[in-house]
C-alpha positions in Angstrom: -0.1 0.1 0.1 2.7 2.4 1.1 4.6 1.7 -2.4 1.8 2.4 -4.4 1.5 5.9 -2.5 4.9 6.7 -3.3 4.3 6.0 -7.4 1.3 7.8 -6.9 3.0 11.1 -5.2 5.8 11.3 -7.8 3.2 11.3 -10.3 1.3 14.2 -8.9 4.9 15.9 -8.1 5.9 15.2 -11.9 2.8 16.6 -13.4 3.1 19.6 -11.5 7.2 20.1 -11.9 6.4 19.6 -15.8 3.8 22.2 -15.6 6.0 24.9 -13.7 8.9 23.7 -15.9 7.1 24.5 -19.2 6.2 27.6 -18.1 10.1 28.5 -16.8 11.8 26.8 -20.3 11.4 30.0 -22.6 10.2 29.8 -26.4 7.6 27.0 -27.8 8.1 23.5 -27.4 6.5 20.8 -29.2 4.0 18.1 -28.0 1.9 20.4 -25.5 0.3 18.7 -22.6 0.4 15.2 -23.5 4.3 15.1 -23.9 5.4 17.6 -21.3 3.5 16.1 -18.2 5.2 12.5 -19.1 8.5 14.3 -19.3 7.5 16.2 -15.7 7.1 12.9 -14.5 10.6 11.6 -15.7 12.5 14.6 -15.0 10.9 14.6 -11.2 11.8 10.9 -11.0 15.4 12.0 -12.1 15.6 14.9 -10.0 14.7 12.7 -7.1 17.1 10.1 -7.6 20.0 12.7 -8.5 19.3 14.6 -5.4 19.4 11.3 -3.4 23.0 10.7 -4.9 24.3 13.9 -4.5 23.0 15.6 -1.7 22.6 12.3 0.7 18.8 13.2 0.6 16.4 10.3 1.1 12.7 10.5 0.4 11.9 13.7 2.0 8.1 13.0 1.5 5.6 14.8 -0.7 5.6 18.2 1.3 9.2 18.6 1.6 10.9 21.4 -0.2 13.6 19.4 -1.3 11.4 17.0 -3.2 10.0 20.1 -5.0 13.3 21.4 -6.1 14.5 18.3 -7.2 11.8 17.6 -9.3 11.1 20.8 -10.9 15.1 21.2 -11.4 14.9 17.5 -12.8 11.8 18.4 -15.1 13.6 21.6 -16.5 16.8 19.3 -17.4 14.6 16.5 -19.2 12.2 19.6 -21.1 15.6 21.3 -22.5 17.1 18.1 -23.5 13.9 17.2 -25.2 13.7 20.4 -27.0 17.0 20.4 -28.1 16.4 16.7 -30.0 13.2 17.8 -30.9 14.4 21.2 -32.6 17.2 19.0 -34.2 15.1 16.5 -35.6 12.9 18.9 -37.0 15.6 20.8 -38.5 17.2 17.4 -40.2 13.8 16.6 -41.5 13.2 19.9 -43.2 16.6 19.6 -44.5 15.8 16.6 -46.7 
């Protein structure tokens, strides 16, 4: 039961982090809501894992500031990488 709640909380944190990252990252990114939100979840998980490794922060909980900051930072990184990859792929398709 507790494990299921942990995944649910990461899902909620990731969805919010993806939305915040979408607002922070400048420029238009392709994909809209349906691409940004899963990328936000992926970024939140990545940010949480990296925060645990680098800062020795364990699962701090849903209301912890560390949880939210690491999730938003991870979502920003994932969205920037996604934007760079999708822009490069789109430019390549136009040239052909």
